[in-house]
Biopython code that builds the backbone (N, CA, C, O; Angstrom):
import numpy as np
from Bio.PDB.StructureBuilder import StructureBuilder

atoms = [
    (1, "UNK", "N", (0.527, -1.217, -0.125)),
    (1, "UNK", "CA", (-0.475, 0.053, -0.246)),
    (1, "UNK", "C", (0.990, 1.153, 0.138)),
    (1, "UNK", "O", (0.966, 2.079, -0.672)),
    (2, "UNK", "N", (1.929, 1.258, 0.894)),
    (2, "UNK", "CA", (3.097, 2.652, 0.934)),
    (2, "UNK", "C", (3.480, 2.478, -0.282)),
    (2, "UNK", "O", (3.480, 3.616, -0.751)),
    (3, "UNK", "N", (3.852, 1.656, -1.199)),
    (3, "UNK", "CA", (4.287, 1.529, -2.641)),
    (3, "UNK", "C", (3.449, 2.239, -3.900)),
    (3, "UNK", "O", (3.922, 2.739, -4.921)),
    (4, "UNK", "N", (2.114, 2.125, -3.515)),
    (4, "UNK", "CA", (1.743, 2.755, -4.311)),
    (4, "UNK", "C", (1.380, 4.341, -3.804)),
    (4, "UNK", "O", (1.306, 5.328, -4.536)),
    (5, "UNK", "N", (1.233, 4.304, -2.733)),
    (5, "UNK", "CA", (0.655, 6.246, -2.181)),
    (5, "UNK", "C", (2.550, 6.400, -2.752)),
    (5, "UNK", "O", (2.654, 7.527, -3.236)),
    (6, "UNK", "N", (3.533, 5.873, -2.803)),
    (6, "UNK", "CA", (4.595, 6.527, -3.658)),
    (6, "UNK", "C", (4.574, 7.063, -4.869)),
    (6, "UNK", "O", (5.095, 8.104, -5.268)),
    (7, "UNK", "N", (3.586, 5.850, -5.721)),
    (7, "UNK", "CA", (3.970, 5.904, -6.886)),
    (7, "UNK", "C", (2.925, 7.038, -7.789)),
    (7, "UNK", "O", (3.042, 7.293, -8.987)),
    (8, "UNK", "N", (2.105, 7.497, -7.034)),
    (8, "UNK", "CA", (0.738, 7.725, -6.689)),
    (8, "UNK", "C", (1.556, 9.562, -6.717)),
    (8, "UNK", "O", (1.428, 10.290, -7.702)),
    (9, "UNK", "N", (2.103, 9.861, -5.832)),
    (9, "UNK", "CA", (3.313, 11.022, -5.119)),
    (9, "UNK", "C", (3.086, 11.465, -5.921)),
    (9, "UNK", "O", (2.231, 12.302, -6.210)),
    (10, "UNK", "N", (4.594, 10.467, -6.980)),
    (10, "UNK", "CA", (5.261, 10.585, -7.844)),
    (10, "UNK", "C", (5.245, 10.651, -8.475)),
    (10, "UNK", "O", (6.319, 10.731, -9.072)),
    (11, "UNK", "N", (3.557, 10.729, -9.461)),
    (11, "UNK", "CA", (3.271, 10.394, -10.637)),
    (11, "UNK", "C", (2.458, 11.779, -10.564)),
    (11, "UNK", "O", (2.139, 12.350, -11.607)),
    (12, "UNK", "N", (2.165, 12.250, -9.425)),
    (12, "UNK", "CA", (2.169, 13.927, -9.181)),
    (12, "UNK", "C", (2.860, 14.705, -9.283)),
    (12, "UNK", "O", (2.799, 15.474, -10.243)),
    (13, "UNK", "N", (3.961, 14.826, -8.156)),
    (13, "UNK", "CA", (5.357, 15.770, -8.384)),
    (13, "UNK", "C", (5.505, 15.864, -9.640)),
    (13, "UNK", "O", (5.308, 16.973, -10.137)),
    (14, "UNK", "N", (5.912, 14.679, -10.559)),
    (14, "UNK", "CA", (6.204, 14.581, -12.120)),
    (14, "UNK", "C", (4.952, 15.192, -13.172)),
    (14, "UNK", "O", (5.251, 15.713, -14.246)),
    (15, "UNK", "N", (3.630, 15.064, -12.745)),
    (15, "UNK", "CA", (2.621, 16.150, -13.456)),
    (15, "UNK", "C", (2.361, 17.564, -13.492)),
    (15, "UNK", "O", (1.582, 18.168, -14.229)),
    (16, "UNK", "N", (3.596, 18.284, -12.031)),
    (16, "UNK", "CA", (3.405, 19.134, -11.812)),
    (16, "UNK", "C", (4.068, 20.342, -11.880)),
    (16, "UNK", "O", (3.837, 21.548, -11.957)),
    (17, "UNK", "N", (5.652, 18.981, -11.782)),
    (17, "UNK", "CA", (7.031, 19.370, -12.479)),
    (17, "UNK", "C", (6.188, 19.943, -14.129)),
    (17, "UNK", "O", (6.202, 21.008, -14.747)),
    (18, "UNK", "N", (5.724, 19.006, -14.285)),
    (18, "UNK", "CA", (5.945, 19.334, -16.513)),
    (18, "UNK", "C", (5.057, 20.645, -16.439)),
    (18, "UNK", "O", (5.444, 21.713, -16.914)),
    (19, "UNK", "N", (3.468, 20.430, -15.616)),
    (19, "UNK", "CA", (2.419, 21.988, -15.480)),
    (19, "UNK", "C", (4.046, 23.118, -15.538)),
    (19, "UNK", "O", (4.674, 23.530, -16.513)),
    (20, "UNK", "N", (4.201, 23.253, -14.526)),
    (20, "UNK", "CA", (5.470, 24.157, -14.193)),
    (20, "UNK", "C", (6.297, 24.619, -15.316)),
    (20, "UNK", "O", (6.709, 25.726, -15.663)),
    (21, "UNK", "N", (6.415, 23.376, -15.793)),
    (21, "UNK", "CA", (7.353, 23.525, -16.998)),
    (21, "UNK", "C", (7.055, 24.827, -18.361)),
    (21, "UNK", "O", (7.613, 25.827, -18.812)),
    (22, "UNK", "N", (5.606, 23.873, -18.626)),
    (22, "UNK", "CA", (5.101, 24.955, -19.872)),
    (22, "UNK", "C", (4.354, 26.318, -18.679)),
    (22, "UNK", "O", (4.524, 27.367, -19.301)),
    (23, "UNK", "N", (4.018, 26.481, -18.024)),
    (23, "UNK", "CA", (3.572, 27.442, -17.308)),
    (23, "UNK", "C", (5.063, 28.478, -17.327)),
    (23, "UNK", "O", (5.017, 29.708, -17.319)),
    (24, "UNK", "N", (5.800, 28.005, -17.341)),
    (24, "UNK", "CA", (7.317, 29.476, -17.143)),
    (24, "UNK", "C", (7.603, 29.103, -18.725)),
    (24, "UNK", "O", (8.373, 29.802, -19.383)),
    (25, "UNK", "N", (6.891, 27.880, -19.332)),
    (25, "UNK", "CA", (7.677, 28.481, -20.752)),
    (25, "UNK", "C", (6.541, 29.495, -21.989)),
    (25, "UNK", "O", (6.756, 30.088, -23.046)),
    (26, "UNK", "N", (5.301, 29.246, -21.113)),
    (26, "UNK", "CA", (4.563, 30.809, -21.621)),
    (26, "UNK", "C", (4.500, 31.222, -21.147)),
    (26, "UNK", "O", (3.289, 31.413, -21.028)),
    (27, "UNK", "N", (5.295, 32.078, -20.084)),
    (27, "UNK", "CA", (6.158, 33.152, -19.466)),
    (27, "UNK", "C", (6.877, 33.648, -20.444)),
    (27, "UNK", "O", (6.838, 34.730, -21.029)),
    (28, "UNK", "N", (7.510, 32.757, -20.541)),
    (28, "UNK", "CA", (9.007, 33.273, -21.176)),
    (28, "UNK", "C", (8.703, 33.653, -22.360)),
    (28, "UNK", "O", (9.427, 34.510, -22.868)),
    (29, "UNK", "N", (7.499, 33.102, -23.166)),
    (29, "UNK", "CA", (6.919, 33.166, -24.637)),
    (29, "UNK", "C", (6.623, 34.801, -24.352)),
    (29, "UNK", "O", (7.259, 35.792, -24.708)),
    (30, "UNK", "N", (5.642, 34.693, -23.722)),
    (30, "UNK", "CA", (4.912, 35.838, -23.835)),
    (30, "UNK", "C", (5.812, 37.442, -23.329)),
    (30, "UNK", "O", (5.507, 38.629, -23.450)),
    (31, "UNK", "N", (6.839, 36.831, -22.822)),
    (31, "UNK", "CA", (7.844, 38.265, -22.504)),
    (31, "UNK", "C", (8.401, 38.260, -23.985)),
    (31, "UNK", "O", (8.337, 39.253, -24.710)),
    (32, "UNK", "N", (9.027, 36.887, -24.417)),
    (32, "UNK", "CA", (9.807, 37.148, -25.840)),
    (32, "UNK", "C", (8.408, 38.614, -26.652)),
    (32, "UNK", "O", (8.771, 39.656, -27.198)),
    (33, "UNK", "N", (7.207, 38.260, -26.491)),
    (33, "UNK", "CA", (6.561, 38.602, -27.371)),
    (33, "UNK", "C", (6.448, 40.669, -27.218)),
    (33, "UNK", "O", (6.522, 41.650, -27.958)),
    (34, "UNK", "N", (6.225, 40.331, -25.705)),
    (34, "UNK", "CA", (6.114, 41.666, -25.836)),
    (34, "UNK", "C", (7.158, 42.602, -26.492)),
    (34, "UNK", "O", (6.966, 43.660, -27.091)),
    (35, "UNK", "N", (8.844, 41.641, -26.105)),
    (35, "UNK", "CA", (10.184, 42.551, -26.279)),
    (35, "UNK", "C", (10.104, 42.886, -27.949)),
    (35, "UNK", "O", (10.667, 43.835, -28.493)),
    (36, "UNK", "N", (9.093, 41.662, -28.749)),
    (36, "UNK", "CA", (9.287, 41.751, -30.168)),
    (36, "UNK", "C", (8.293, 42.961, -30.479)),
    (36, "UNK", "O", (8.371, 43.686, -31.470)),
    (37, "UNK", "N", (7.307, 43.055, -29.416)),
    (37, "UNK", "CA", (6.271, 44.156, -30.011)),
    (37, "UNK", "C", (6.688, 44.860, -29.900)),
    (37, "UNK", "O", (6.474, 45.625, -30.840)),
    (38, "UNK", "N", (7.915, 45.609, -28.539)),
    (38, "UNK", "CA", (8.951, 46.650, -28.191)),
    (38, "UNK", "C", (9.576, 47.662, -29.708)),
    (38, "UNK", "O", (9.704, 48.777, -30.214)),
    (39, "UNK", "N", (9.744, 46.518, -29.810)),
    (39, "UNK", "CA", (11.093, 46.807, -31.172)),
    (39, "UNK", "C", (10.628, 46.698, -32.228)),
    (39, "UNK", "O", (11.189, 46.738, -33.323)),
    (40, "UNK", "N", (8.813, 46.448, -31.795)),
    (40, "UNK", "CA", (8.518, 46.771, -33.595)),
    (40, "UNK", "C", (9.404, 45.648, -34.189)),
    (40, "UNK", "O", (10.577, 45.859, -34.499)),
    (41, "UNK", "N", (8.830, 44.505, -34.329)),
    (41, "UNK", "CA", (9.747, 44.047, -35.315)),
    (41, "UNK", "C", (8.162, 43.041, -36.452)),
    (41, "UNK", "O", (7.992, 42.140, -37.274)),
    (42, "UNK", "N", (7.585, 43.852, -35.825)),
    (42, "UNK", "CA", (6.489, 43.433, -36.856)),
    (42, "UNK", "C", (5.841, 41.613, -36.893)),
    (42, "UNK", "O", (5.173, 41.018, -37.738)),
    (43, "UNK", "N", (6.449, 41.156, -35.491)),
    (43, "UNK", "CA", (6.447, 39.625, -36.113)),
    (43, "UNK", "C", (4.979, 39.077, -35.100)),
    (43, "UNK", "O", (4.764, 39.561, -33.989)),
    (44, "UNK", "N", (4.060, 37.978, -35.753)),
    (44, "UNK", "CA", (3.086, 37.578, -34.719)),
    (44, "UNK", "C", (3.571, 36.641, -33.743)),
    (44, "UNK", "O", (4.773, 36.642, -33.474)),
    (45, "UNK", "N", (2.717, 35.779, -33.137)),
    (45, "UNK", "CA", (3.066, 35.317, -32.420)),
    (45, "UNK", "C", (3.701, 34.000, -32.993)),
    (45, "UNK", "O", (4.658, 33.350, -32.572)),
    (46, "UNK", "N", (2.631, 33.735, -34.416)),
    (46, "UNK", "CA", (3.491, 31.980, -34.851)),
    (46, "UNK", "C", (4.279, 32.405, -35.262)),
    (46, "UNK", "O", (5.197, 31.605, -35.080)),
    (47, "UNK", "N", (4.815, 33.635, -36.021)),
    (47, "UNK", "CA", (5.635, 33.587, -36.592)),
    (47, "UNK", "C", (7.385, 33.958, -35.596)),
    (47, "UNK", "O", (8.599, 34.022, -35.794)),
    (48, "UNK", "N", (6.394, 34.099, -34.548)),
    (48, "UNK", "CA", (7.790, 34.444, -33.150)),
    (48, "UNK", "C", (8.501, 33.210, -32.869)),
    (48, "UNK", "O", (9.702, 32.941, -32.901)),
    (49, "UNK", "N", (7.309, 32.419, -32.543)),
    (49, "UNK", "CA", (7.665, 30.744, -32.151)),
    (49, "UNK", "C", (7.751, 30.043, -33.369)),
    (49, "UNK", "O", (7.699, 28.862, -33.027)),
    (50, "UNK", "N", (7.868, 30.101, -34.782)),
    (50, "UNK", "CA", (8.748, 28.978, -35.529)),
    (50, "UNK", "C", (10.451, 29.993, -35.645)),
    (50, "UNK", "O", (11.540, 29.488, -35.917)),
    (51, "UNK", "N", (10.186, 31.480, -35.346)),
    (51, "UNK", "CA", (12.073, 32.189, -34.703)),
    (51, "UNK", "C", (12.591, 31.436, -33.890)),
    (51, "UNK", "O", (13.752, 31.082, -34.097)),
    (52, "UNK", "N", (11.898, 30.977, -32.748)),
    (52, "UNK", "CA", (12.378, 30.296, -31.212)),
    (52, "UNK", "C", (12.794, 29.267, -31.620)),
    (52, "UNK", "O", (13.981, 28.944, -31.625)),
    (53, "UNK", "N", (11.501, 28.352, -32.177)),
    (53, "UNK", "CA", (12.168, 26.877, -32.378)),
    (53, "UNK", "C", (13.206, 26.966, -33.582)),
    (53, "UNK", "O", (14.187, 26.395, -33.107)),
    (54, "UNK", "N", (13.401, 27.194, -34.330)),
    (54, "UNK", "CA", (13.929, 28.003, -35.406)),
    (54, "UNK", "C", (16.037, 27.247, -34.397)),
    (54, "UNK", "O", (16.769, 26.277, -34.592)),
    (55, "UNK", "N", (16.068, 28.745, -33.214)),
    (55, "UNK", "CA", (17.366, 29.229, -33.132)),
    (55, "UNK", "C", (17.464, 28.127, -32.054)),
    (55, "UNK", "O", (18.545, 28.018, -31.476)),
    (56, "UNK", "N", (16.455, 27.302, -31.724)),
    (56, "UNK", "CA", (16.746, 26.280, -30.853)),
    (56, "UNK", "C", (17.224, 25.042, -31.177)),
    (56, "UNK", "O", (17.720, 24.121, -30.529)),
    (57, "UNK", "N", (16.855, 25.308, -32.807)),
    (57, "UNK", "CA", (17.646, 23.957, -33.442)),
    (57, "UNK", "C", (19.019, 24.122, -34.342)),
    (57, "UNK", "O", (19.563, 23.405, -35.182)),
    (58, "UNK", "N", (19.317, 25.408, -33.765)),
    (58, "UNK", "CA", (20.877, 25.985, -33.798)),
    (58, "UNK", "C", (20.640, 27.075, -35.059)),
    (58, "UNK", "O", (21.573, 27.875, -35.136)),
    (59, "UNK", "N", (19.715, 27.247, -35.938)),
    (59, "UNK", "CA", (19.212, 28.991, -36.770)),
    (59, "UNK", "C", (20.335, 29.018, -35.632)),
    (59, "UNK", "O", (20.676, 28.466, -34.586)),
    (60, "UNK", "N", (20.856, 30.530, -36.987)),
    (60, "UNK", "CA", (22.243, 31.521, -36.272)),
    (60, "UNK", "C", (20.607, 33.049, -36.187)),
    (60, "UNK", "O", (19.666, 33.240, -36.957)),
    (61, "UNK", "N", (20.946, 33.628, -35.141)),
    (61, "UNK", "CA", (19.676, 33.803, -35.085)),
    (61, "UNK", "C", (19.932, 35.533, -35.906)),
    (61, "UNK", "O", (19.069, 36.125, -36.554)),
    (62, "UNK", "N", (20.899, 35.871, -35.714)),
    (62, "UNK", "CA", (21.662, 36.830, -37.124)),
    (62, "UNK", "C", (21.365, 36.752, -38.814)),
    (62, "UNK", "O", (21.518, 37.701, -39.584)),
    (63, "UNK", "N", (20.963, 35.561, -39.140)),
    (63, "UNK", "CA", (20.903, 35.320, -40.419)),
    (63, "UNK", "C", (19.927, 35.153, -40.464)),
    (63, "UNK", "O", (19.477, 35.569, -41.531)),
    (64, "UNK", "N", (18.853, 34.512, -39.542)),
    (64, "UNK", "CA", (17.515, 34.856, -39.381)),
    (64, "UNK", "C", (16.958, 36.204, -39.556)),
    (64, "UNK", "O", (16.312, 36.465, -40.571)),
    (65, "UNK", "N", (17.112, 36.861, -38.868)),
    (65, "UNK", "CA", (16.616, 37.900, -38.984)),
    (65, "UNK", "C", (16.732, 38.920, -40.710)),
    (65, "UNK", "O", (15.953, 39.498, -41.468)),
    (66, "UNK", "N", (18.142, 38.646, -40.623)),
    (66, "UNK", "CA", (18.872, 38.938, -42.464)),
    (66, "UNK", "C", (17.713, 38.197, -43.448)),
    (66, "UNK", "O", (17.378, 38.552, -44.578)),
    (67, "UNK", "N", (17.373, 37.425, -42.914)),
    (67, "UNK", "CA", (16.656, 36.130, -44.205)),
    (67, "UNK", "C", (15.442, 36.977, -44.087)),
    (67, "UNK", "O", (14.969, 37.238, -45.193)),
    (68, "UNK", "N", (14.535, 37.691, -42.686)),
    (68, "UNK", "CA", (13.403, 38.148, -42.588)),
    (68, "UNK", "C", (12.858, 39.080, -43.241)),
    (68, "UNK", "O", (11.829, 39.240, -43.898)),
    (69, "UNK", "N", (14.332, 40.058, -42.733)),
    (69, "UNK", "CA", (14.463, 41.636, -43.792)),
    (69, "UNK", "C", (14.281, 41.406, -45.029)),
    (69, "UNK", "O", (13.270, 42.016, -45.378)),
    (70, "UNK", "N", (14.866, 40.677, -46.123)),
    (70, "UNK", "CA", (15.345, 40.612, -47.406)),
    (70, "UNK", "C", (13.866, 40.371, -48.071)),
    (70, "UNK", "O", (13.300, 40.814, -49.070)),
    (71, "UNK", "N", (13.412, 39.173, -46.711)),
    (71, "UNK", "CA", (11.839, 39.161, -47.418)),
    (71, "UNK", "C", (10.717, 40.444, -47.289)),
    (71, "UNK", "O", (10.335, 41.196, -48.185)),
    (72, "UNK", "N", (10.497, 40.431, -46.472)),
    (72, "UNK", "CA", (10.117, 41.645, -46.115)),
    (72, "UNK", "C", (10.213, 42.886, -47.882)),
    (72, "UNK", "O", (9.377, 43.226, -48.719)),
    (73, "UNK", "N", (11.497, 43.124, -47.705)),
    (73, "UNK", "CA", (11.654, 43.880, -49.182)),
    (73, "UNK", "C", (11.598, 43.506, -50.577)),
    (73, "UNK", "O", (11.326, 44.171, -51.576)),
    (74, "UNK", "N", (11.938, 42.217, -50.413)),
    (74, "UNK", "CA", (11.219, 41.108, -51.782)),
    (74, "UNK", "C", (9.350, 41.375, -51.752)),
    (74, "UNK", "O", (8.841, 41.705, -52.823)),
    (75, "UNK", "N", (8.667, 41.257, -50.832)),
    (75, "UNK", "CA", (7.955, 40.650, -50.823)),
    (75, "UNK", "C", (6.671, 42.464, -50.902)),
    (75, "UNK", "O", (5.462, 42.551, -51.118)),
    (76, "UNK", "N", (8.085, 43.925, -50.512)),
    (76, "UNK", "CA", (6.835, 44.240, -50.507)),
    (76, "UNK", "C", (7.169, 45.257, -51.859)),
    (76, "UNK", "O", (6.460, 46.261, -51.933)),
    (77, "UNK", "N", (8.660, 44.969, -53.399)),
    (77, "UNK", "CA", (9.039, 45.010, -53.925)),
    (77, "UNK", "C", (8.006, 44.585, -55.420)),
    (77, "UNK", "O", (7.814, 45.151, -56.496)),
    (78, "UNK", "N", (7.519, 43.320, -54.804)),
    (78, "UNK", "CA", (6.439, 42.852, -55.680)),
    (78, "UNK", "C", (5.022, 43.706, -55.751)),
    (78, "UNK", "O", (4.554, 44.489, -56.578)),
    (79, "UNK", "N", (4.669, 43.298, -54.771)),
    (79, "UNK", "CA", (3.617, 44.341, -54.051)),
    (79, "UNK", "C", (3.629, 45.660, -54.812)),
    (79, "UNK", "O", (2.678, 45.673, -55.593)),
    (80, "UNK", "N", (4.344, 46.758, -54.872)),
    (80, "UNK", "CA", (4.797, 48.171, -55.653)),
    (80, "UNK", "C", (4.677, 47.280, -56.835)),
    (80, "UNK", "O", (3.511, 47.055, -57.160)),
    (81, "UNK", "N", (5.691, 46.660, -57.630)),
    (81, "UNK", "CA", (5.555, 46.104, -59.163)),
    (81, "UNK", "C", (3.626, 46.110, -59.414)),
    (81, "UNK", "O", (2.999, 46.978, -60.021)),
    (82, "UNK", "N", (3.025, 44.813, -58.705)),
    (82, "UNK", "CA", (2.104, 44.719, -58.697)),
    (82, "UNK", "C", (0.948, 46.423, -59.492)),
    (82, "UNK", "O", (0.191, 46.664, -60.432)),
    (83, "UNK", "N", (1.596, 47.153, -58.241)),
    (83, "UNK", "CA", (0.033, 48.097, -57.761)),
    (83, "UNK", "C", (0.735, 49.113, -59.233)),
    (83, "UNK", "O", (0.174, 50.192, -59.423)),
    (84, "UNK", "N", (1.811, 48.764, -60.113)),
    (84, "UNK", "CA", (2.277, 49.958, -60.535)),
    (84, "UNK", "C", (1.373, 49.755, -62.463)),
    (84, "UNK", "O", (0.949, 50.491, -63.355)),
    (85, "UNK", "N", (1.554, 47.940, -62.104)),
    (85, "UNK", "CA", (1.252, 47.410, -63.412)),
    (85, "UNK", "C", (-0.797, 47.357, -63.503)),
    (85, "UNK", "O", (-1.593, 47.086, -64.402)),
    (86, "UNK", "N", (-0.902, 47.688, -62.355)),
    (86, "UNK", "CA", (-2.950, 47.866, -62.206)),
    (86, "UNK", "C", (-3.291, 48.779, -62.699)),
    (86, "UNK", "O", (-4.489, 49.061, -62.716)),
]
sb = StructureBuilder()
sb.init_structure("model")
sb.init_model(0)
sb.init_chain("A")
sb.init_seg("    ")
for serial, (resi, resn, name, xyz) in enumerate(atoms, 1):
    if name == "N":
        sb.init_residue(resn, " ", resi, " ")
    sb.init_atom(name, np.array(xyz, "f"), 0.0, 1.0, " ", f" {name:<3s}", serial, name[0])
structure = sb.get_structure()
């Protein structure tokens, strides 16, 4: 009986730890989102989450920022040329 109680306590403890990790991860992401807004990055939550995942997987943050800036420039140029041709 004591062993089953210990197993249940251990299970509750690991769930609590996992739950607190999720809460911490959400708080960290919310902080990153706020920093992103303050810096006027123009990234929405989904885009920021993708960038964070890419960095976690080893992508160079500076290179990623350069790619995003270039994509924005190219998109703006395409839109401008479409507007001129209409």
